[in-house]
C-alpha positions in Angstrom: 13.3 -20.0 29.9 10.1 -18.0 29.7 8.9 -16.3 32.8 5.6 -15.1 34.2 5.5 -11.3 34.4 3.4 -8.7 36.3 0.6 -7.2 34.3 2.0 -3.9 32.9 0.8 -3.7 29.3 0.5 0.0 28.4 -2.6 -0.4 26.3 -4.3 -2.4 29.0 -3.3 0.1 31.6 -4.7 3.0 29.5 -8.0 1.1 29.0 -8.3 0.4 32.7 -7.7 4.1 33.5 -10.3 5.3 30.9 -12.9 2.9 32.2 -12.3 4.0 35.8 -12.9 7.6 34.9 -16.5 7.1 33.7 -19.6 5.9 35.5 -21.7 5.6 32.4 -22.2 1.9 31.5 -22.6 2.6 27.8 -19.3 4.5 27.7 -17.6 1.6 29.5 -19.0 -0.8 27.0 -18.0 1.4 24.1 -14.4 1.5 25.4 -14.3 -2.3 25.7 -15.8 -2.8 22.2 -13.3 -0.4 20.7 -10.4 -2.2 22.4 -11.5 -5.7 21.5 -12.4 -4.9 17.9 -14.9 -7.8 17.7 -12.4 -10.3 19.2 -13.6 -12.7 21.9 -10.3 -12.4 23.7 -7.2 -10.3 23.2 -3.5 -11.2 23.0 -1.2 -8.1 23.3 2.3 -8.7 21.9 5.2 -6.4 22.8 9.0 -6.4 22.1 11.2 -7.2 25.1 14.0 -4.6 25.3 15.8 -6.8 27.8 15.9 -9.8 25.4 15.2 -9.3 21.7 14.8 -13.0 21.2 11.7 -13.0 23.3 8.3 -11.4 23.2 6.1 -10.2 26.0 2.6 -11.5 25.8 -0.5 -10.4 27.7 -3.6 -12.7 27.4 -6.9 -10.9 28.2 -10.3 -12.5 28.7 -13.0 -9.8 28.9 -15.2 -10.3 32.0 -16.2 -6.9 33.4 -19.0 -8.5 35.5 -16.7 -11.2 36.9 -18.8 -14.2 35.6 -15.7 -16.4 35.7 -14.1 -16.3 39.2 -11.8 -19.3 38.6 -10.5 -18.5 35.1 -7.2 -20.1 34.1 -5.0 -20.1 31.0 -3.8 -23.5 29.8 -0.9 -24.1 27.5 -0.5 -27.3 25.5 2.3 -29.2 23.8 5.1 -28.7 26.3 4.9 -24.9 26.7 5.8 -24.7 30.4 6.5 -21.4 32.1 8.3 -22.6 35.2 6.6 -20.4 37.7 3.2 -21.9 36.9 1.0 -22.1 40.0 -0.3 -25.5 39.1 0.4 -28.3 36.7 -2.3 -31.1 37.1 -0.8 -34.6 37.2 -0.6 -35.9 33.7 -2.0 -32.6 32.4 -0.8 -29.4 30.9 0.6 -26.3 32.7 -2.1 -23.8 33.7 -1.9 -20.3 35.1 -4.2 -18.3 37.3 -5.2 -14.9 35.8 -5.1 -11.6 37.4 -8.4 -9.6 37.8 -8.3 -6.2 36.0 -11.1 -4.0 37.5 -13.8 -3.2 35.0 -12.2 -5.3 32.2 -11.7 -8.9 33.0 -8.7 -11.3 33.6 -5.2 -11.1 32.3 -1.9 -13.0 32.4 1.5 -11.8 31.1 4.5 -13.9 30.2 7.6 -13.9 28.0 8.0 -16.5 25.3 10.7 -17.0 22.6 9.9 -15.0 19.5 9.9 -18.2 17.5 7.3 -19.9 19.7 4.1 -21.5 18.3 1.6 -22.4 21.1 -1.8 -24.0 21.5 -3.9 -22.7 24.4 -7.4 -22.2 25.8 -9.1 -20.5 28.7 -10.7 -22.8 31.3 -12.9 -22.6 34.3 -12.1 -24.7 37.5 -15.1 -26.7 38.6 -16.7 -25.1 41.7 -17.8 -28.4 43.1 -14.6 -30.4 43.2 -12.0 -27.8 42.3 -10.5 -30.3 39.8 -12.6 -30.4 36.7 -11.8 -28.1 33.8 -14.3 -26.7 31.3 -13.6 -24.3 28.5 -14.7 -20.8 29.1 -16.4 -20.9 25.7 -18.0 -24.4 25.3 -18.5 -23.8 21.6 -14.8 -24.1 20.9 -14.2 -27.5 19.2 -10.4 -27.0 19.0 -7.6 -25.3 20.9 -6.7 -21.8 20.0 -3.3 -21.3 18.4 -0.8 -18.5 18.3 2.3 -18.1 16.1 4.9 -15.5 17.1 6.8 -13.6 14.3 9.8 -15.9 14.1 8.0 -19.2 14.3 8.7 -21.8 11.6 6.1 -21.2 8.8 3.5 -23.8 7.9 2.6 -22.6 4.4 1.0 -25.8 3.1 -1.6 -25.7 5.8 -2.7 -22.2 4.8 -2.6 -22.2 1.0 -5.8 -22.0 -0.8 -6.5 -24.4 -3.7 -10.3 -24.0 -3.8 -11.8 -26.2 -6.5 -8.9 -28.8 -6.4 -9.9 -30.5 -3.2 -9.7 -34.3 -2.9 -12.5 -36.3 -1.3 -12.7 -38.2 2.0 -14.9 -41.2 1.9 -15.8 -43.9 4.4 -14.3 -47.4 3.9 -16.3 -50.0 5.8 -15.7 -53.6 4.6 -16.0 -56.5 6.9 -12.7 -57.5 8.5 -12.0 -60.9 10.1 -8.5 -60.2 11.4 -8.9 -56.9 13.1 -7.6 -57.3 16.7 -9.8 -54.5 18.0 -12.9 -56.4 16.8 -11.5 -59.6 18.4 -10.8 -57.9 21.7 -13.9 -55.7 22.0 -16.7 -57.0 19.7 -19.2 -55.0 21.7 -17.7 -51.7 20.7 -18.2 -49.8 17.5 -16.5 -51.0 14.4 -13.2 -49.4 13.4 -13.5 -46.1 11.6 -11.5 -46.0 8.3 -11.6 -43.3 5.7 -9.9 -43.0 2.3 -8.6 -39.7 0.8 -8.9 -39.7 -3.0 -6.9 -36.9 -4.7 -8.7 -34.4 -6.9 -9.3 -35.9 -10.3 -9.0 -39.5 -9.1 -9.3 -41.8 -12.1 -10.1 -45.5 -11.2 -9.0 -46.5 -14.8 -5.7 -44.7 -14.8 -2.9 -46.7 -16.4 -0.4 -46.0 -13.6 -1.7 -47.0 -10.2 -1.7 -44.4 -7.4 0.9 -44.5 -4.5 -0.6 -45.5 -1.2 -0.2 -44.1 2.3 -1.6 -45.9 5.3 -2.0 -43.2 8.0 -2.4 -44.4 11.6 -4.0 -42.3 14.4 -6.5 -40.7 12.0 -7.9 -38.4 14.6 -4.6 -36.7 15.1 -4.0 -36.2 11.3 -7.5 -35.4 10.1 -9.2 -33.6 13.0 -6.3 -31.9 14.7 -3.8 -31.4 11.8 -6.2 -30.9 8.9 -3.9 -33.1 6.8 -6.4 -33.4 4.0 -5.9 -29.7 3.2 -2.2 -30.2 3.3 -2.5 -33.0 0.8 -4.7 -30.9 -1.4 -2.2 -28.1 -1.5 0.9 -30.4 -2.0 -0.7 -32.3 -4.8 -2.1 -29.2 -6.5 1.4 -27.6 -6.4 3.1 -30.7 -7.8 5.2 -31.1 -4.6 4.0 -34.7 -4.3 2.2 -36.9 -6.8 -1.5 -37.6 -6.6 -1.7 -40.1 -3.7 -4.4 -42.2 -2.1 -4.3 -42.0 1.7 -6.1 -44.3 4.1 -6.8 -43.0 7.6 -7.1 -45.7 10.2 -8.4 -44.7 13.6 -7.4 -46.2 16.9 -9.4 -47.2 19.9 -11.0 -44.2 21.7 -9.8 -43.2 25.2 -13.1 -44.5 26.5 -12.3 -48.1 25.3 -11.9 -50.4 28.3 -11.2 -53.6 26.4 -8.6 -52.5 23.9 -6.2 -49.6 24.3 -4.3 -47.4 21.8 -1.1 -48.5 23.5 -2.1 -52.1 22.9 -2.4 -51.4 19.2 0.8 -49.5 18.6 3.3 -51.0 20.9 4.7 -53.4 18.4 1.6 -55.5 18.1 2.1 -58.2 15.4 -1.6 -58.9 15.2 -2.3 -55.3 14.3 0.6 -55.3 11.8 -0.7 -58.5 10.2 -4.2 -57.0 10.0 -2.8 -54.0 8.0 -0.7 -56.1 5.6 -2.9 -59.2 5.2 -6.3 -57.7 5.2 -6.6 -53.9 5.0 -4.1 -53.2 2.2 -5.4 -56.1 -0.1 -9.0 -54.8 0.4 -7.9 -51.3 -0.5 -6.2 -52.5 -3.6 -9.3 -54.4 -4.7 -11.5 -51.3 -4.3 -9.2 -48.5 -5.6 -6.5 -48.1 -8.3 -3.6 -48.6 -5.9 0.0 -49.7 -6.6 1.3 -53.1 -5.4 4.9 -51.7 -5.4 6.2 -51.5 -1.8 8.5 -48.7 -2.8 5.4 -46.6 -3.5 3.6 -47.8 -0.3 4.1 -45.8 2.9 2.9 -46.3 6.5 3.0 -43.3 8.8 2.1 -42.4 12.3 2.8 -40.0 15.2 4.1 -40.7 18.7 3.1 -44.3 19.6 1.7 -44.9 16.1 5.0 -43.8 14.7 6.5 -46.7 16.7 3.7 -48.9 15.3 4.3 -47.8 11.8 8.1 -48.5 12.1 7.5 -51.9 13.6 5.0 -52.9 10.9 7.3 -51.9 8.0 10.3 -53.7 9.6 8.2 -56.9 9.8 6.5 -56.5 6.5 8.8 -54.7 4.0 7.1 -56.7 1.2 4.1 -54.4 1.8 5.5 -51.1 3.2 8.7 -49.8 1.6 8.6 -46.4 3.3 7.8 -45.0 6.8 7.0 -41.5 7.8 7.2 -41.0 11.6 6.5 -37.8 13.5 7.9 -37.8 17.1 8.0 -41.6 17.1 7.9 -43.1 20.6 11.1 -45.0 20.2 11.8 -44.8 23.9 9.4 -47.6 24.5 10.1 -51.3 25.0 8.3 -54.0 27.0 10.4 -53.6 30.1 10.6 -49.8 30.0 9.2 -49.3 33.5 11.5 -51.9 35.1 14.6 -51.2 33.1 14.7 -47.6 31.7 18.5 -48.0 31.0 18.2 -50.5 28.2 18.2 -49.6 24.5 14.7 -49.4 23.1 16.0 -48.9 19.5 18.2 -51.9 19.7 15.3 -54.0 21.2 13.1 -53.1 18.2 15.8 -54.0 15.7 16.6 -57.3 17.4 13.0 -58.4 17.4 12.5 -57.8 13.7 13.2 -60.6 11.1 16.5 -60.5 9.4 17.1 -60.4 5.7 14.1 -58.2 4.7 14.3 -55.6 2.0 15.7 -52.1 3.0 13.0 -49.6 4.0 13.2 -45.9 3.5 12.5 -43.9 6.6 11.7 -40.2 7.3 11.9 -39.6 11.0 11.3 -36.2 12.7 11.1 -35.0 16.3 10.9 -31.7 18.1 14.0 -30.0 19.5 12.1 -29.5 22.8 11.1 -33.2 23.1 13.8 -34.1 25.5 12.0 -34.7 28.8 13.4 -37.7 30.7 12.7 -40.6 30.8 10.8 -40.4 27.5 13.5 -38.5 25.5 11.9 -38.5 22.1 14.6 -36.5 20.4 17.3 -38.7 21.7 15.5 -41.9 21.0 14.8 -40.8 17.4 18.5 -40.1 17.0 19.3 -43.6 18.4 16.7 -45.2 16.1 18.0 -43.5 13.0 21.5 -44.8 13.8 20.3 -48.3 14.4 18.3 -48.4 11.2 21.1 -47.1 9.1 23.5 -49.7 10.6 21.0 -52.4 9.5 21.1 -51.1 5.9 17.9 -49.0 5.9 17.7 -45.6 4.3 17.1 -42.9 6.9 16.5 -39.1 6.9 16.2 -37.6 10.3 15.1 -34.0 10.7 14.0 -31.9 13.6 11.3 -29.2 14.0 11.2 -26.3 16.5 8.6 -27.5 18.9 7.3 -30.1 21.3 4.8 -33.0 21.4 1.6 -31.5 19.9 -0.3 -31.3 16.6 0.3 -27.5 16.5 3.9 -28.5 15.5 3.2 -31.7 13.6 0.8 -30.1 11.2 3.7 -28.2 9.7 6.3 -31.0 10.0 4.1 -33.5 8.2 4.4 -31.4 4.9 8.1 -31.7 5.0 7.9 -35.4 5.6 5.4 -36.0 2.8 7.5 -34.1 0.3 10.6 -36.0 1.3 9.1 -39.4 1.4 6.8 -39.0 -1.7 9.1 -36.9 -3.9 12.7 -37.4 -2.8 14.0 -36.3 -6.3 13.3 -32.8 -5.3 16.0 -33.0 -2.7 15.1 -29.6 -1.3 17.6 -27.7 0.8 16.7 -29.1 4.3 17.1 -25.7 5.9 14.1 -24.4 3.9 12.5 -27.6 2.8 8.8 -27.4 1.9 8.7 -23.7 2.6 11.2 -23.1 -0.3 9.0 -25.1 -2.7 5.9 -23.4 -1.5 7.3 -19.9 -2.2 8.5 -21.0 -5.6 5.1 -22.3 -6.4 3.4 -19.1 -5.3 5.7 -16.9 -7.4 5.8 -19.4 -10.3 9.6 -19.6 -10.1 11.9 -22.6 -9.8 12.8 -23.7 -6.3 16.5 -24.0 -5.4 17.3 -27.7 -5.6 20.3 -29.5 -4.3 22.3 -31.4 -6.9 20.8 -34.9 -6.4 23.8 -36.5 -8.1 26.1 -35.2 -5.3 23.8 -35.4 -2.2 21.1 -38.0 -1.7 19.1 -37.0 1.4 18.6 -40.7 2.1 22.1 -41.8 1.2 25.1 -42.8 3.4 25.4 -40.8 6.5 22.2 -39.0 5.9 21.1 -37.7 9.3 20.0 -34.2 8.2 19.7 -31.4 10.7 16.7 -29.2 10.3 15.8 -26.3 12.4 17.8 -24.6 15.2 
């Protein structure tokens, strides 16, 4: 496991010694400016001769005048260096930083060379010692770092300027929305619709539809609209209409996210009986369930699965990222029961088979909410009931910094299964072929169907 290390970076040591030798403020400032090269903070990455599979990282926050006496570094998404000095209850591991005279604050650690992390620098509140505020309040998102051997996320970075789709608000009046029923005093549900570049409302062939739950996760934190633009432009998936449906905010007191996604039949009925019909009346959208997908992440992955199992006449496909299949109504009282079996047993029998793409992180194994294990169990239960399932894994934990890459693999597989890309390279293979204008190496689809019998496909380490 990664370990905290003493601050011993050679570049940082040399800088500290150079600053200590001069008493001229302008020279100190020049040395700092030359070292930072315009960066607000610095991350120094070194090889680890003791373990070539890890890298030694030193995080530096410049603060020569010690304006931030309580600065800490916070890691998100399950990155837990075991000798952290404090992990707030229900929060993320955070680490005190060492003062470097004349320079600022630093923290060194070792991480696997294939790590991808989200982090920020935070200040402990002086009044209560508990509140956390970002060192730079202008940051709207977490900072991210990808080490050299991390799984690539090419579809997030590709540039298809001029071929962007559009994201528009969709605000019809709903009569069956359980959020409105439970909390009429709160703001109306926020729904937006992604229309692919070149959308034609008069096209002969209707567009496939994806209903995406947890819109904040996918739009604000994963930049999924850019991934869609890039996938569609490259021909990796067909032009698709995607509806992003938000969930109650954490500030909601009358109606909670968990209420919505924990197998709530009222919510499922709202989606199938009201939302989808209104979408079809407004846009050129298919009525074919085999071209209609519902997707979600974590609890909304559970909600998406529950909705499709109850309404296969509407949703013929499911894409779930780190689905919370550990949950069932009596989880707190009886953590030993089978959540996957409970969900299957509480769904109607005799429905049409649904095509599933499930993925979970190789590090999502913390008890009692073992997401990797529960996704394996759910895949097996679904296959036993006659559904088509592809299960993959990604190298990471429970955070958008990992999902934003995994979602591209899922979209390609669920929207264009004929490609049948080698699961070890998946969307990256197709991306590289697209960039070089060559043909991707495809599996022989006549011999191996990724959704066929026995299809639990390993992906990643």
